N, C-alpha and C positions, 0 to 999 in steps of 0.2 A: 371816181374813185378818191382823188385828192380830198373833195368836199367830205365823203364819208370818213376818212383817216382823220380829218382835221377835226370833225365834230367828235369820232370817238376819245381823240387826244383831250379835247376839252372836258368832255365827261368824266374820263377818268382821272383828271387832274383835280376836278372839281368834287368828286366823291372821295378822294383821298383826304383833300383838305378839310372837308365835312367831316370824315372819321377823326383827323386829327385834332380838329376843334373839340369834337364831342369827349374825347380822350382827355384833352386838358381840362374842359370843365368839370369832368367827374374827378379828377384829383384835385382840385381846388373849391369842391363843394363848400367843406369847412372852413370858413375865415379864422385866421389866426390873429391872437391878441398882438399889440404892437412890440411888446418885449420878446414874445416867443417868434414873432416874424423876423426882428434883428437877429435872434440866436440863431434861426433855422438859415437866414442868409449868410451869416457868420461861418456855421458849419458847412454849407453848401460851397463859400469860397475855399475852406481849406482842402475841401475834397477835389473841387475843381483843380486847384494850384497842384497838388498832389499828382493828380491823374495826368494833366498836362505834362509834367516833368517825366513821368513814367512812361507817357507815349512817346515823347521826343528821345527819349533814352531807347526805347526799342527802335525807333528809326535809325538813330545810331548804330545800334547792334545790326541791324540790317545792312548798313552802308560797309561795317567792318566785314561781315559775312560774304556780301559781296565782293570784297577787295580780296579776301582771303581765297575765295573760291577762283577767282580770277588768277591769282598767283599759281594756285595748284593746277591750272589747266582745265577747270571746269570737268572733273571727273563726273560719273554717274551719281547720281543721288537716289541708289537704291536703299532700301529697308533692310536687304539681306546682305550676308557674305557672298564673294564670289571671286572665281578664279579665271584668268583669261585661257582660252582655247585656242583660238586663231585671231591674228591681228591682219586685217585687209592692207595695212600700210607696207606690208613686205610682200605683197603679190607680184606678179608680172607687170598687171595694171594696177597701180596701186591707189585705194581709195581708204578714205578715213573711217572705215567701219572696222568692226572686232566683234568676236563671238565670245559671250562669258558662261559659264557655267554657274549656274545659282547653288550655292552650299547649302544644303539643308539646315535650319536652325536645331537648337538642341530638343531632343523629344520628337524629331518629325523623322521618320523612316520613309525612304522611297526605293522603290524596286526597279532597278535596270532594265528589266524585262517588260517593264509597262510602258505605254506611249510617250514619248518625250514629247514636251512642249518647248517650241521656240516662239519667242515674244518679239515683236519687232515694234518699236516705239516712234513716235511721229517726229519728223524732222522738220517742224514748222516754225522754226526762230528758237525755241527752246532747246534743252538739252534731252538726253534719255534719262529713263527712269521713272515716268509716270505709271507705268504698268506694273511697278514693284515698289512704290514710295511708302507703303505700309503694310502691316502684316495682313489685313482684309484686303488683299488685292487680288490681280490677276496671277500674280507669281504665287501669294500665299494660298491660294484655294487650290492651285494646282499641285502644290508641295504638299499640302496636307491631304491630297487625296491620293498621294503615294507615287506622283509622276515626277521622272526628272525634268528639270527646267532650265532653258538656256536662253540666253537674254541677248540681243542683237543691239550693240551701242554703237555710237559714233563720236568722234572727237571734235573739238572745236573749229579746227581750220582743216578745210577740204585739201586735199592732195592736187597738186598741179595738173588742170586737164581732166580731170576725172569726170565722168558722166553718169547719168541715171543708168544706163545700161552696162557701164563698169560695176556700178553698186549693185545691180543684179545678178551679175556675173558671180561677186564675191559672195553674195548672199546665198547661191546655189552651191559654192564649194563649202559655205557654212554647214549647209543642209546635208551634202554628202557628209561631212564630217561626223555629223551627231548621229547619222545611219552608221557609221563605221564604228561609234563607240556604243550604240546600242543594236547589235545584229539581229538580238533574237525578240525585239521589241517591234509592234507596228510602226508602219510609216509616220515621222514625227507630224503633229498637228502645229498649224502656223495661225499664230493671233495677230492680228495687225491693227494697230491703234491709230485712228485719224488717217494721216497721210502714209503711214505705215501699212494701211490696210491695201491702197493699191500696189504698194510695194509686196505685200503678201500675193496678192492677186497675180501680179507679174512674175512672181517666183513660182506660183503653182503652174501657170501656162508655160514656162520655159522648162520646167522639170517635173512632169506629171508621174516619173517614175520614183521621185523620191519624196513625193509631198502626200502628208496624210490630210485629212480636213482642215478646211482654211476656215477660220472666224475673223470675220470682218467687222470691227469696231467703230462706231461712229465716223466711217471712211466715205469722205466725197467721191463718188465713182461717175456721177452724170451731172456736171457743173452747172449745167444752165437750169437745173430744175429748181423749184422752189415753191412756197405756198402762196401764190399769187390769188387773193380772194378779197372780197368787199367788207368782210365784217371780223379781220383780225390782222395782227401785225405780220409784216413779211421778212423775208431772208436778206437783209440789205447786202451782205457779201456779195451776192451774184452779181449785183449791179456795178459794183466796185472797178472792175475792169472797163467796162465801157466808159463809165464817167470819167475815167483818167485817160481816156484815148487809147488804151490797148496796152500792149507788153512792152512799149518802148521805155517807159520809166524804169523798169526792173533792169533793162539792159543800161540806162543811163546810170542807175545808181550802183551797178556793178563796175561799170569804169569808173565813176568816181572814186569806188573803193579799190582801185588797181587790180581789177580782175577778181574782185570778192565781193558778194552781197551781204549785208549786213543783215541777220535774222532779227536784229531788235525792231526793224521797220515791219515786219511779219506780226511780231507780239505788238507793236501799237495799233496796228488795224484791229486786233481781237479787243484790243482795251478801248478802241473809240467805239465798238459797239454798244458798249454800256456805260455811259459817261458817268451815271450815278452810282456805279460802283466803284469805278476807275478812280474818281477823285472825290467822292464822298463816303459811301457807305462803307466799304473796308475799312477806313479810317477812322469813322466814327464808332463802328463797331469795337475797335481796338480800344479807343479812348473810353468808350462806356463801361468796358469789362477789363481795364488796365490791369487788374488782378490777375485774371485768368488768361487773358486771350493772348498775352505776347510769345509764348511758346509755340502755338499753332500758326500763329501769323508769320513767325520767323522760319519756321519749317517750310512754309508755302511759298514765302519768298525767296527762299535761297534756290529753289527750282525754278520759280517764276522770272526770276532775276538774271539767271544765266543764259546768256545771248550767244548763239551760234552762228556760224558763218557758211556759206554755201558759194560755190564755184560759179563764174559766169554760165559755163555751159549748162549746169544744173539747174539755176534759176530759170534760165530761158528756154530750157526744154520742158520745164514744168509750167512755166507760164502759156508759152506759145500751143505747146500739145495738149495740156490738160485745162488750167484755169480759163483760157480764154477759146483754146482751139477746140477743147472737148473731143480729143481723137482716142481717148484711153479705151472706150468700149468698141469703138470702130475698129481698133486693131490697125491704126496708121500713124505712121511717125514723119511728120513732115511732109507729108503727101507721098511717101514712099512706102512699101509693104513693110510692116514692124517685125519685131524677133519675135513677137509673141500674138496671139489671138486667145481672147479669153474664153473662147469656145473649147480651146484644147485642154481646159481644167476638166479632169475626169473625177475628181473626188467631191465630196459633198461641202458646200457651203452655208457657212451661218451669217446672215446679215444683222447685226444688232444696231438699231438707232433709237431716236427719240423724238417726240412731239416736242418737247421742250427745247430741242437744239436748234438754234438760230445760226450756227456756223455750218452744220452739215445736217439739213432737215431731212426728213425721211425720203424726200423726193429725189435728193441728191443721191441717196444710200441704195433706193431701190429701182429706179427708173432704167438704170442701165440694162436689168434683166429683159424688159421688154425691148431694149435697143437690139440686145444681143440674139435673144431668143425668139421673139415675135409673137410667140403664142405658147399656150400651155402644152400643147402637141409636142411640139419641138424639144421642149424641155425632157418630156417623156421618152421622145424618140432618140434623143442622144443620151439617154441614160443619167441624166443630171438631176442630182439631189439639191433643193435649194430651201433654206430654212430661214424664215423671218420672224425675228423677236423685237417688240415694240414697247418701248417704255412710255409712260404715259406724260411726264412733265419734267424729268430729270434735264439738266443744262449739258452742254456739250463736255465740261472738264469733269461733271458729275459720271459720266458714263465710265470714266477711267479711274477716278479717285474715290469715288464714294464707296462708303464700307457697306453700305446697305445693298448698294447695287452689287458689289462683288460677293458678298452672302447669299445674295438671291439669284439673280441673273448669271453672274459668271459661275458661280458655284455649280448650277444647273446645268450650264452648257458643258461643263466639264464632265460631270457625272453622267451625261446623257448622250455625249459624243459618239459611243460605241454603237447606241441604239440608234443615232443619226444614220450611221454608215449602214444601218440594216433598213433603212426606209426604201421603199420601192420609189422610183423615179418619178418626180415632181415636184412641186411647190407646195410648201407647208406654211403654217402658222404655228410658232412655238408658245403655248399656253403656259404659263406658271401660276398655279394658285395655292395661296398660301393656307395652311391649315394649324390652327392655334389650340393646341388640347388644353384643358382645365389644368393639367401638372405638365412640368417638362417644357423642351425645346419646340419651337414650332417647325414643322415639317412642309414639304412642298410636295405638290401632285403633277405631273407635267404631262402634257399631252400635245400631240399634232395633228393639226387641221389641216385637211387639203384644201387647198386654195386653187382660184382660176386666175392666172396671170391679167387677164382682161379687165376682170373685176377690180384686183388690187391697183393696176394701173388707173382704172377709170375713178377709182375712190380717192386716191391720193392726188390726182391732177384734175382740178375742177373743171378746167377749162380745155380738157383734151390737149394739154401741152401745146397749143397755139402761143401762150406767152412766150414759147422758149423761141420762137420764129423771129424775131428781132435781134438773137446773139447771133444769127448768121452775119447780120450787118455789122455787129461788132467785132466779129471774125475777120471780115473782109478789109473794114477800117484799120482795125489793128496791124494787118499785113502790110496795109499801106504806108502807116505811120512808122512801123517797124524796118521798112526799107529805106524810107527816107531819113530816119535817124542814123542808120548805119552807113548810109552815103553821105551825108552831110555833116552830121552832129559827131559819130564816135570818132573820126580821125583827129579831130580836135581835141576833144575830151579825154581821149587815152595819151595824146601828147604832153598835156596840162597834168595827168593825175600821176601823183606819186604816192610810194610805201607810207612814207612819213606822213603825209597830209591826209591818207586814208586811216592810219592809225589815228592820228589827231581827231579827224572827225568822228571816229566809232566812240572816242573816249569822251567826247562831248555831245553824244546822242542823247536827247532828253530823258530816255529811260535810265541811262546810266548815270547821267549827271545827277539826278536827283537823289540817287544812291551814294555816290561816292563824295559828295558835297555835304550829306549829311551823316559824317563819319570821324574816325579818329585823326583823319587827314587834313579835317579843317581845324585850325588853331583857335578859332572863335569859341568851338565848344570843348573847351580843355575842363568846364565846370559842370557837365552835364551829367558824366557819371556818378561823380561825388554825390551831386544834388539827388539823383535816383535813389541812390542807396540810402540816403538821410530820409526821403520820402517815403520808402517802401518801409524804414524802421520806426517811423512814426505815423504810420498809415491811419487815418482816421476816414474809413468810408462811409459813405451815407447808403441807406437802404433803396434799391430801385424805385420803391414806390414814394419817396421823398417828393412833395410837391414842386421842388425846383428842379429836381431830376427829370420829372414827368415833363417840366415846361422844356426843359433840354432835349428830351426824347421827340416832343413834339416839334419844336422848331427842326430837328433832324430830319421828322419825316415830311416835313414841307419842303424841304430843301431836296430832298430825294425826289420828292413828286412833280416838283418844278423840272428837275434834269431829266426826269423820265419824259415829262410832257415835251420838252426840246429836243430829246431824241426822237421821239414819234413825229414830232414835225419834222424833223430832219430826213428821217426815213421816208415820209410820205412824201416831201418835196423830190428826194433824189429817185424814187421810183417812179414818180410822175414824168420827171425831167427825163429819165432813160427811155420811157416808152413814148413819149412825146419824140425824143429825138430819133432814136433806132426803129421805132416804128413806123416813122414816116420813112426814113432811108429804107427800110425793108420793103415798102411799097414800090421802091423803084428798082430792088434788087432781082437777081434771078437766082432764085435758091435752087440748090441742088434736088435730085428726085429723092434723097433722103429725108428731106423736111416735108414730105407730104404728109397730110393729116393721116392718124392712124386709122381713122375710120374709113378712109379711100383708099387705104394702102392693105388693110386686111379683108378679105371676103367676108359676107355677112353669114353664109354657111359654113362651119367649122368644117366639113366634110370637103371643101375644097380647099383648104390647106394643103401645101404641098407634101410635107409631114403624114397627114394624114391619108391622103391620096396613095402616097408610095407605101405606106405599112398596109392599107386595104389590098393594094395590087400584089402584095408579097402572102397574102394571107394563106396560101397553100404551100409556102415555101419555109422550110427549115427541118427541124428534126424534134427529137426528144426533149431537147432544152426549151424549144418554143412552145411546145405543147404543155410542157409543165408550168411554163409561165403564165400561159394562158388560162389554165385550169385553175392555178393561184388565183389569179384576179378574179374569174368567174365564181369562186367559191368565196371571196372574203367579203366582210360587212362592208358596204360601199358608202364612200362619201359621207364618214363620220370620224369625229376625232379619235386618233390612234392613242390610247392610254399607254403609258411606260409599261405598263403590266403586260399588255397584250405585245407588244415589241420583245419584252425579255422572253414571253412564251415563244415567240417566233424563233428567237435565236436559241433556245434550248431545242425546239423541234428541229431545227436543222443540225444542229449537234447531233441529236439522237438518231435521225434517219440519213444520215450521211451517204450512206452506201445506194441511196435511191437518187442521189442528186449529181447531176454533172458537174465534173472538176473544170472550173475556168475562172479566169480573174472575177473579182467583185464588180468592176467597171461593165465587164462584158455582160454580166448577169443582170446589171442595172439597164443596161441598154436593151437588151432583149425583151425585159419586163416591161419596160416602157414602151415599147413598140407593140408587144401582145395587148398591153392594156388598151391601147387605141383601137386595135382590132375587136377586142372584146366589148369596148364601151360602144363603137359606132354600129358594129353588126354581130350582137350578140349570139343570134340563130345561126349565122353563117360561120362565125367562131366555134359553134360546137359542131356544125355539120361537116366541117373540113379537119376535124381533129383526126380523122382517119389517114388524111393524106400525109400529115406530119409524122405518123406513126405507122409507116408503112409494114415495119416489122412487128410480127405478133410478140415477139419478147418485149419489145419497147410497151406495148399496149398492156402487158402483164405486168408491166414493172410498176407502169403509172397506176395501174388498178390497184395493185398491192399496196403501194403507197397510199392511196386514198384511204383504203381500207383500215390500215393501221393506223394513220392518222386520226380518223375520225373515230376510232374505237380508244383512242387514248383517252385517260381520264383527265388529263389537263383540258383536253378539247371540249370534251364533253359537258365541262361546267359553263362553257359558251354556248348558250341554247341556240340552235340554228334557226333561222327565219323560215317560212313558208317558201319565199322565193329560193332561198339557198336549196333546200330540199327539192325543188322542182329542178333546179339547175344540175343538181346532183344525179337524179334521175335520167335526165336527159344526155348527160355525159356518159352513164353508164350503157346507155341505149345505140349511143355512137359507136363505142368502143367496143360493143359486146359483152357476153358473159366473161368473168374473171374464171381462168382454168382453175380447178380444183387443186 
């Protein structure tokens, strides 16, 4: 593997260097006369000097913005106006969280009777606001669709002793408050971004009666997963815990911070993932476009440079139970029964991930489904609806901040959420096809393709998740190191740590230092602002295709390529070291039974699955609701993508023929439909033959047959031509239930 990755890194570096050289050769194909060459060099020198002054002045403004934002207490950087609804700092168990109501901008009308949206931003070192940082964002698309929008924020400093369970309880209170404000609306939809995703899942599991559909965006749920393969890059963050010796460093950092963990360390981990962008690309892009780029650069850096703190209890719970322990999906909390179980979630779940995300790869976003449910049949039997949406190439931050993603994926999620609730139980892939008419705005066709969990798990995990087994050894070694630190190191560190020393260490963290050092606090930079004003007033820009500008761009491309090659080598060496170390340790380990290969854990014949056997054993048990659900599946178009128009038609039919439908909660309807689908799929003939046992009363048989006749006679249904198989099934159902009374 190391040889393959090294070879790829060298080939990519050579190819990029070759492209840069060809670009430079094309730009200098026409030689200049000596006088023209000197004049051209002089012009470039003026342009270079002016851009340099503007570049450094932009960094000075970044430093000033950083200082001012710190003085204000790091308020949320939302593009929209907002008002406080609830403040978690005043609850019985105080937490540094609060609930905001987004005020609709001028020209936007929201309907209080429509489903409210509650958006939870990640607490991964940065501050809140990424889900509403611009007009085209999760907040913006929900507001323009007429939905009330609420935003869960957090403050810079944690409350003393607060835990993740305290935060979950506070968010439950927020959710109940939203329901009180919108009594005539459907249950609120919860949108969780990144680490806010597992917060949303915890919330849905603990408050199933107050929660509507859950949308999980770029959220790590199965922390050991990743794209371990021979012909591409990997996800280096999943190896960090093992290579650092486990969770004890987070505890040490918290103790040095007088009980507070500095989120700047988490941000630094993100920046180290891409050294080329961190140390060169973003700064060169600012320098090359000094006339137009500063505004966008400063807006993003204002959010990126806001560093928040976590309490010792919070970061230890996160690292021990999630990052290293991987206990979220198992429903365990430090070895004891947790207060939540993901199987308690009864509302539809939408999972949005990207193949270009190296922080939360698709394996971490989706593998938990296979861990929790085990099979497609269990998803159906439990009445759960899970919809997966995959972007092809967007990066981690782009999932939240990209305007194109907001207009396409987020907008379609909002517009189809009601239809998603109407889906039968099962696993689906959401497909969005863009249509571009000759005139007018583009529009999108949405469909939902039924999927098999077993196929998706095999497709995402090339080695059937055997590469996750060494993480069991990481967890064991981490627990050993953590215990050793708590016994031998923590008493000494806590005795030496002080609040003033912790504040000083945070101020001189490299990410903060590089900002306030280039600001008006630095007396040596008194000349920079006037010089930048003079440079802008006398600006003499050169065209981007100028030969010397092309030479500058070529040098930048080569520098970026070299840094990328270094990153590829670093990641390859780290990955190899991880598997050499923990792969060998695991060979001496005694893994738990839950680590058995999926191929051995699952029976070869799906009929032997527990939920299939239970459903088939109850084939003759039930009543009108079970019979109706069974007939609905038997008469449906089988295993084909469900277009949105079909779902809308189904919703309209349910409304029009409500008198023939049993009155029960939608969660119970999905559970019954899922179980009856299993029966009808594996035993279609017996499913029809046992219908009379479910409809013992003649009145119920007539009710069902009447419903069938009216639906089939409906003009909207007649436009969907039935297949020969559907006609045959209908005839069998009529024979089984007998002739309808005139």
